[in-house]
N, C-alpha and C positions, 0 to 999 in steps of 0.2 A: 504493500500500500504506500509506503514511504517513497519507494522508487517511482511510483506512478502519480505522485502528488503533482498537480498541474501548476502550482506556483512555487512551492518550496520543496523541491525534490531532494530526498536524502538517500544517498547511495551507500552510506556507511554500513547499515544493517546487512546489505547484500555481501559486502566484503568479508563479513564474519561468518558466513554460512559454510558448513562442512559439505562434503559430497552427499551425504545422506539427507542433509537439510535441503540441498538444491533439488534432489530428486522429489522430495515432498513438495517443494515450491512449484516445480514443473507439473507435478500431478494436479495440484490445486489449480494452477493457471490453465492447464489443458481443459479441465472440467468447467472452469469459469470463463473460458474464451479470452483469457488475458495474456496468453503466451506471446502472441505477436506484438501487442502493445508494449509488453515488458521488453521484448527484444528491440523494438524501435526506440525505447527510451533509455535502455541501459545495456546495450549489446557490448560496448567496450569494457564494461565492468564485470562481465560474466567470465567464469573459467572457460578455458579453451573447449573442453568437451561440451559444455552447455551452449557455447556459441555455435559449435558445429551442429549440435542437435537442433537448435532453434533455426539455424540457417536451412537445414533440410526441411523443417516444418514450413518455413516461409516459401521454399521452392515448391513444395507439394501444394500449398495453398494457392500459389499463382496458377498452377495447373488446374486446380479445382475452379478457380475463377473463370478460366477459359471455358470450362464446361457449363458454368452458371450463365456466362454470357450467351452461350448457345441456347439455354433455356429461355432467357429473356427474348431472344430473337424468335424462337418458336411461339412463345406467347403472343408476341406482337403480330406475327403472321396469322395466327389462328383467330385472334380476337378483334384486330383492327378492322373497323368498318362494319363489324357485326354486333359487338357488345362494347359499351363504354366502360372503362375501368381506370384505376389509378394504381401505380406501383407504390407500395409502402416499404419503408425501412430498407434493409439490405444495403447494397452498394450505393444507393441514392443518398445515404447518410454522409458519404465522403464530402459532398458539397457543403454540408452543414458544419461538419467538424473541422474542415480544412485539412484532413488527413488523406491517406492513400487507401484506395479500395483493397490493395493487397495486404494491408495490416489488419484487415477485418475478416474473421471467419464467418462464413454464411452457410447454413445448411438447408434453408428453404427460401421460397420466393413468396412474398405476401402481396396479394392483390386485393383491391377493394372495388366492388361494383354494387350498385343499388340493389336492394332486396328483390325488386321485381325482375331483374335481369341476371341474378346470380346463378340460377339453375341453367339458364341458357349458356352462360360462360362455362359452367361445369361440363355440360354436354359437349361443347366444342373441344374441350381439353381431353375428355374421355376418348374422342375419336383419334387422338394422336398418341395413344398408348398409355395414358394415365388411368388409374383405377381408384375408385373412391374407397377410402379406408373406413368401411362402415362400422368397424368395431368401436369407433369413437362417436357414433351418431347420437348417443343418448347423453353425452356430456355437455353441460351448459357452457357455451362459448360464444365468440363473436363471428365465427366462420363456419362453413360447411365442413364435414369430415375431410381430413387431409387427402389430397390427391397424390398417389405414389406410382412409380413404375416398378413392376415386379421384375427386377433385373437379376435376382438370385443372390444379390450381395448380402453378406453377413458380417457382423461386427468382428473386427480383428484388433481391438484395443489400440486403434490409431485414430486420434481425433482429426488428423489431417489427411486421411486416406483419400486420394483423388477420386476413387471409385464410389464414394458415398453418394447414393442417389439424392438429387435435389427434389424435394417434395414441393407442392404448391398448396397454399392456403387461400381460399376465396372468402374474404371478409365481406359481410353485408351490413356491418355497423362499426362505428369507430369506438363506441363505449357501451357496455352492457349495464345500463342504469338499474334495470330490474334485478339483476343478479347481485351487483355490488351494493344496491340500495343507496347509491349516491348519484345526484343529478350532475350532468355536465352540459348545461344548456348551451346551445350554439354549435355543437360538434357537427350537426347536419349541414352547416354552412361550409364546412371544409370542401365538400364536393363542388360547390359553386365557384370556389376560388382556385380550382386546380389549374395547372399550367403544364406545358410540354417542354421537356428537355431531353438531351441525348443520354442514353444509357447503353453501354456495350455497343456503341456504333449505331443504335437505333433510336429514333425519336419516340419517346414514350411519355404518357401523361403521369404526373406525380403531384403531390401536395405542394402548396405554396410553402416556402421555408418557414413562415410564421406558424402555419398549421402543422407542418412537419415537426417542429419543436413541440407543439402541444401534444401531437399524437405519440411522440417518443416518451414524453412525460407520463401520459395516460397509460401507455403500454407498460412502462416501468411500475407505475402505481398499481396496476392490476396484478402484476406478478408479486409485488411487495405485499399486498393485502392477502394474496392467496398463499403466501409462504414459499414462493418459487422464484424469488428474485435472483437474477444473474449479476454478478459483480461487473461484468462487461457492460450490461445495459446502464448501470449507474455511471461507469467510467465514460461511456459514449455520451450520455446526457451532459456530464461535466465538461467534456470536450466541446460540445455545442455551446454551452453557456459561456465558456472561456472564449471561444471564437467569436461570439456575437456580443461580447461585453461592451465593445466600443461602438456598436451600431445603433445609434439613437433612433434613426428612422425605423429600424426593425422593431424596437421595443415600443415605439409610439403606435405602430400598427397592432402590435400584440395587445396593448391596452385597449385600443379602440375596437378591435374585432372580437375579443374574447370576453364573455360574460364574467361576472365576479365569481360565480360558481365554478366555471371552467378554470379561471385563474387560481382559485383556491386549491383545486385538485392538483394542478401543475406545481403549485408552490411546495406541496409535500415532497414531490420528487426532486425539485430544485434543492431543497434543504438537505435531502439525503445525499445528493451529488456533492454539495459543498462540504458536508460533514465528512464524507469518505475521501474525496480527492481534492478538496481545497480550491475548487474553481471560483472564479469571480462571479459575483451576482450584481446585476445592475440595479439602480434605484427602483425601477418598476417591479422587478422580481422581488427585491427586498421588501417592498411595501406589501406585496401579496403574501410573503412569508410572515411578516409581522402581524397581518390580519388573521392568521390561523388561530384557532382557539388556544387558550393557554394550556389546556390539557395535551394538545398536540406537541407544543414546545416541551412540555414535561416528558412526553414520550421520547423525544429526541435526546433529552438530557439523561434518560434512564436506559433506553433500549436501542440507541442508534446502531450499536454494533451487532445486535442480535441477528438480523438477516444475514450478516457476513459469517458469523460463527455457527449458524444453524447446521451446517454440514459436519461440524466437529462436535457440537453439543446441541442435539435436537431441541427446539423450542417452538412455541407459537406466540411469541411476544408481539408479532404483528397484529394479533387479534385486538390488543388494547389500542393500537393506532386506529384500527377500523372502528372500534367502539367510540373513539374520541371524535370521529368525523360524522357520526350518525346523530340525528336529532330525535328520532322516535324510538321508544322502548321496543315496539314491535319489530323494528328493523334490527335493533341490537340483538334481540332474542333469536331472530331468524339467522343472522350471520353467525352468532355464537354456536347455535345448534349445528349448523352446517360445518363449521370449522372444527368443532370439538368431537362431533360424532358423525363423520362422513357416511352418507347412506349409499354411495355407489362404490362398486369395486373398481380398482384401477384399470387402466387400459392395457392393451397388449404390450409386451416388452421384448418379444423375440420373434424371429422369422417374419418380420414385417414385409420384407421385400421378396419373399419366396411365394410363388404361386402354387396351386394345388398339385401340379405335376411334379414339382420339386420336393414335395413333402412325403418322404418315406414314413413307414410306420415308426421306425426308430426316431426319426426327426419330429414326428408329431408328439411322441411321448416326452422327448426332451423339451419341446416347447411347453407342454403342460407342466412338467416339473419346474421349469424356470419361472413360469407364471405363478405356480403355487408358492414357490419360495418368495417371489416378489410380494404376493398378497400377504403372506405371513410377516414379511419384513415391514409392510405398511401397517398391519394391525399392531405389531409390536411397537412401531414408531408412535402411533397414536396413543397406545396405552402408556408407553414410557413417558410421553410428554405431558400427560394429564397432571401428575403431581407437580411437575415443574411449572406447568401453566397455572395451576392453582396458587403456587407459591409466588410466581411473578405477578399474577393478578392481584393477590393480596398486597404485595409491595406497591404495585401501581395504584390500586385503589387508595391505599393509605397515603400515598404521595399526592394524589390529585383530588380525592374526595373524602379522605379519611378525617377523623375528628381531630387528630393531633395528639401530641405527647401528654398534655394535661388530662385529656379524657381517658387515655389508656391507664394512667396512674389512678385516676378515680375509679375506673372500671375494676382495676386490680383490688383496690381497697374495698369497693362495694361487693366484689365477688367473695372475698374472704368473710366479710361481715354477714352476707346473706347465706353463704354456705353454712356458717356456724349456726345462724338462726334457724335454718331449715332442720338441721340436726336437733336443735333444742325443741322446736315445735313438735317434731315427730316423737321425741322420747319423753318430754316433760310430763304430759298427762299420764303416760304409762308409769312413770316414776312415782307420781302422786297416787296412782291406783295401788302400786306396790306398798306404799306407806299406809294403806288402809282407807284412804279417802275415796268418796264416791262422786257421781256426776254432779250432785248438788254443789259441792265445793268447786269442782272443775268449772261449772258455769259461773259461780261467783268470781273466781280468779280471772276467767276470761273476760267477764264483764268489767271487772275492776281495771284490767289492763286496757280495755277499749275506752273506759271512762277516762283513764289517764291520758290516752291519745287525744280524746276530745278536749280535755282541759289544756293540754300542751300545744294544740295547734296554733292558737293565736300568739302566745308568748314566743313560740319558735321563730316566727318571722322577726320579732323585735330582737331576739337573741342573735340571729344571723346578721342583722344590720349593725348591732352593737359590737360584736366580736369579730365579724368577718366570716365568710363562708368556710374557709379552711379551719380556723380555730374552733368554730362551732362544730364542724364535722369531727375533729380530733376529740373534743370534749364529749361529744355524743358517743363515739366509739369507746372511749375510756370508761365513761359512766356505765354504758351497757355491759361492758365486760365485768365490772365490779358487781352490778346488780344481778347479772346472770349467775355469777358464782355464788352470791348470797342466796338466790332462789333455790340453788341445789342443796346447800348445806343447812339452811333453815328448815325446820319441820313443823313448827307451830302454826296453827291456822291463821291467826290474826296477822303475824308478820308476813306470811305468804301472800295474803290479800294486799297488804300495804306495799310489798315489793312488786307485786304485779301492777299496782297503780303506778309506781315510780317507773317501772319498765315501759309501760304505755306512754307515760309522760315524755320520757327520753326518746322513745321510738317516734313520737310526733315530730321531734326535731329532725330526725333522719328523713321522714316522709316529706317534710317541707323543704329540706335542703336539696333533694335530688334534682328537681327540675332547674332551680337557679344555678347549681353547680355546672350542670351540663350546658346550660345556656351561656354561662360565663366562660366555659372552657372551649366552646366550639363556635366558629363563625356561623352567622345566621343561616346561610344557604345550606349548611351541612347538618343542621339540627334535626330535620325530620328523619334522615337516615340514622343519625346518631341515637336518637331516642329508640328507634326500632332495634338497633344493635344492643342497646342497654337492656331493654325489657326482654328481648330474646335470650340474651346471656343470662339474665336473672332466672328465666324459666329453666334454661339449661343447668344452671347451678342448683335449682330445685330438684332436677332429675338426679344429679350426682349426690346431692344432700340426702334425698330420700333413699337412694340405693345404698350409699355408704352408712347412713344413719341406722338403717335396719340391721346392718352387720356389726356396727361398731361395738355394741355391748358384748358381743362374743369375743371381739379382739382384745378389749380392755377389761374384760371380766366384770361386767355390770353396767347398768344404766347410769348410775351416779358418776363413775369415772368418765363415761362418754359425755355426759353433760358438762362436767368440769373441763374436759378437753375442748368442747364447743366454746366455753367462756374464754379459754386461752386463745383460741383462734380469733375471737372478736378483739381481744387485746392486741394480737399481732397485726390486725388491720390498721391500727394506729400508725404503723411505720409508713406504708405508702400514702396514707392520708396526710401525714405531716409533710410529705415532699411536694404536695400540691402548691402551685403558685397562683392564687386566686385573689382578686380584689373584692371589695365590697360593692355590690350593685348599687347604683345611684337611683334613689327613689324619685319618681316624678313629684314635683311640688305643685300643690294646688289642684290636683286631679283627683277624681273620685276613684277609690280603690275597689269598692264592691259594686257590682252591677245591680240595677233595679229594673222592674218592669214585669209585665204579665208572663212573658215566656219563662223567666227564671222560676217563678212559682209553679207553673205548669210542668216544668221539667223536674223540679226537686220533689214534687209529690210522689210520682211513680218511682223516682230514684230512691227515696226513703223506704218505700214499700219493698223495693228490690233488695235493699241491704238488710231489712228486717228478715226477709226470707232466707237469704244466703247466710246471714249471721246466726240463724237458728241451728245450722248444721256444721258450718266450717270449723268452729272450735272443738267439735266433738267427733270429727271423722275417725281419728285413731281409736277413741274409746268405742265408737260404733263398731269398728271391725274387731276390736277386742271382745265386745259383747257377742259378736258372731263367732268367737273363738278362733280368730285368725292369729297365727304366731307373728311376732314382731318383725321377723325377717320378711314375711309375706306382705305385711302392711307396708313396709318400706318399698317393696317392688311395685305394689299397686300405686303408691304415691308417685314413684318415679315414672311409671307408665302413663299415669294421668298427666303428669307434667309434659311428657313427650307429645302426647296428643294435643295439649294446649298449643305447643309450637305450631303444629300443622293447622289447627283450626284458626288460630290468630292470623296466619298467613293467608288463609282462605277467606277470611272475613270480607276483604275488599271486593272479592268476586261476588259474594252473596249480596252485598250492598249495591253493587253495580246493577244487579238483576232486579232487585226488589225495592230499591230506594233506601235512603239512609234510615228513616224511621221504620219502614217495613222490615229491613234487615235486622234491626235491633229487636223488634217485636218477635220475629221468628226465632232469634237466638234465645230470647227470654222464655218463649214457650218450650223450646227444646230443653232448656235448663230445668224448667218445671217438670217436664216429662221424666228427666233423669232423676229428679228428687222423688217423684212418685214411685219410680222403680226401687229406690232405696227404702222408701217407706214400707214396701212389701217385705223387706228384710230377706231377700232371696239367698239361697246358699251358694257358696263357692264362687265360681267364675261369673255368675249372673250378678252378684253384688259388686264385684270388681268392675264389670261392664257398666252397670248403672252409675257407679261413682265416676268412672272415666267420662261417661256421657255428660254427667252433671258438671264436672269441673271444666271439660273442654268448652261447652257452650256458654258457661258462666263467664269465662275469661274472653271468649270470642266476642262477646258484646261490649267489652270495655273500650276498645278503640273507637267503636261507633258512638258510644255515649259521650266520650270526651270530645270527639269531632262535632257532635251535635251541639254541645254546649258552647264550644269555642267558636263555632260558626255564627252563633247568635249573640255574642257579647262583643263590645268594643275592645280593640286591641289593648288599650290601657287598663281594662278591667279584667283581663283574663287571669291575672294572678289572684285577684279577689274571688273570681268565680271558682277557680280551682280550690282555694281555701274553703269556700262554702261547701263545695262538693265533699272535701275531706270531713268537714264538720258534720254534715248530714250523714255521711257514710259511717263515721266513727260512732256517732250518737245512736243511729239505728242498730248498728252491730252490738253496741253495749246493751241496749234494751233487749235485743234478741238473745244475747248470750245469757243475761240474767234470767230472762223468762224461760228459755229452753232448759237451762240448768235446773231451775226450780221444778219444771214440769216433768222432766225425764224420769226421775225416780218414781213418780206417781202414775204416769200414763204410758210410759215407754217410748221407744224410738219411733214406732210406727205412727202413732198419733201426732207426735211433734213434727216429724219430717213430712207427713202427709199434709198437715196444716201449713207448713212452710211452702210446700208445692202449690197449694191453693193461693197463698199470698203472692208467690212469684208469678203465677198466671194472672192474678189481679193486677200486678204491676204492669205486665205486658198490655193488658186491655186498657188500663188507665193511660199508659203512654200513647197508645193508638188514639184514644179519644181526646186527650188534652193537648197532645203535641202533633200527632199525625194528621188530623183533619185540618187544623190551622196551617200546618207546614205545607200540606198539599195545596191548600187554597192560595197561599203566598206564592208557591212555585208556579201555579197556573197563571196568576196575575203577571208574574215576571215574564213568563213565556209569551203571554198576549202582548205585553208592552214592548217586548223586544222584537 
């Protein structure tokens, strides 16, 4: 690469190569079609044997060019006066690069003719000995199946073999926008600007130089995005840019003739050529490069060498460039699916130029074996690149769209904290049952904790403003660790209730801090994705916490040591929390914090009923399964499985909302939750109980994104914090009442009656939401559609 640099050529690396290094260099250059350009630029610096070898290659290429010139003349004789066409690329590029045709290796001849005449052109060429390579007819491309002559030639490991047949490709479009999902407005005008020049002693039509540059750049971009870029194509484009760098009239036409979309696509290839070979870029081209999205520039900063190193270390890093150029999510998904999981088998790789009469039985089997080996190699390639693609994609996303270092620190602290709390929640009630307490105390403790959260919600906001987000978080974690440990070692009834209240009080600080910390740590445009990552991770932590928590008493010989270990993990979360660098959010002065109006009341009424229903069962789920005589290990597995289902249903929630509307989707999810609770009320045995619980949990959490969206869409931006606080206040209050009430009723009426009543309340909440919010919501939406 240094020896082929177009402005600052460096020969020193070549002088340090050993004989084996030179053989590797020549093998790479042969495959990349760079052998002759390297010879042209650095022949005097090559060892004698390399010079002699490349001289022979150059002589054989000159012989090949004489045969290619004959193909050009044959094409001109067959098509001239019958079908209009243009010659693309090939030796016509010499006029653009300022180089010599003999320094360019060419294996095929590319022609363009309009779609309506391309079949006529093919038929004319078939009459002079060419055959259509129909094995490639199902592959999406810009041209018809390749036309070849069955000369009987077979590969002899010589890239400069003069007898390699010259195939012909008949193109019917300059750019495949449907396949690449990228517009190139104006390419159809290339045909109208064609001109005639001499090629191989024959006058032949070709692209105008300005359009020839564009086509070269588009051709390179196509191969770049498909993971098949040739270093020679990049070098040749660099030569053109270098040769035209001082031609101001050329670039004025380029700006005038080519649309912004077309300039944008070319600019990607221009930047690649400049990055690899150091060509000059004129102000017009530089402007087009600067207008590329910032994520495209980030791709060049991160992966510019990936297409070059692909043959040594397989990768699909070009996929992230393609993603960066696309605007629609549907287009991104289509491209990613095609690139990561190809649906078509590769084309033939052997005996391409042999006709049926030359195919003996032995040769047919050899062809099949070679093709089978090639298919296996391609399957292995795609399989091997998947982990690397996932790794590079994560690195790419983190660089361009990721939340940043402060968020990852917070996520680490939150993961430790929640992992410990999941273990505590799973085991604590079972620990209390071991101490001889029953459901009545469990309900009182749960209600006391929730009451503490209700009381702590408002002071938490003032604490965060007074101490700052980081200090409040560190204090919250430290206090939680102490209180958690005390709740394990204390066994008296009244202190347990008091500690539960304190625990809820401190937990309210954590609940209030989560959203402001993420908002403070992450730029505004990245917050939606960041919140999704955060809550998905917390659900994943719940899966791990439930699975490990169920086994932990076996590993540490008892529930009490396991609970104390959970307290230690909470204390350990202080370390990453203390490393956060967060300021104190600035409160708006003179603005109303809490929203008012009819919608808020209509929303909070069914919202309160909803949390009365769910709060009647959630604190007792582990005691419920213990009542059904499930072992603790199985309770942990059920809890983990339900958490996994939550991940799936939360991801599917937008699809349901898109089909049924926002309110309709929430109502359906609420009704499904009520159905799951009804199944639990029956107290079925074994797997049926686990299924009912999974259904209940999955749909309960599936409704959460919709509820938050519904509220946030109906309050002023300045009042969203207050609206969120009111949601917490109502939720915590309803849960506290439900926990106290259910805990008092369970010893007397049993789980069936309590959970069945909760199911009826959940269904009532769904109906109330439909009546109070759904009807007005639909009316407002109709008015908006009429007005628009």
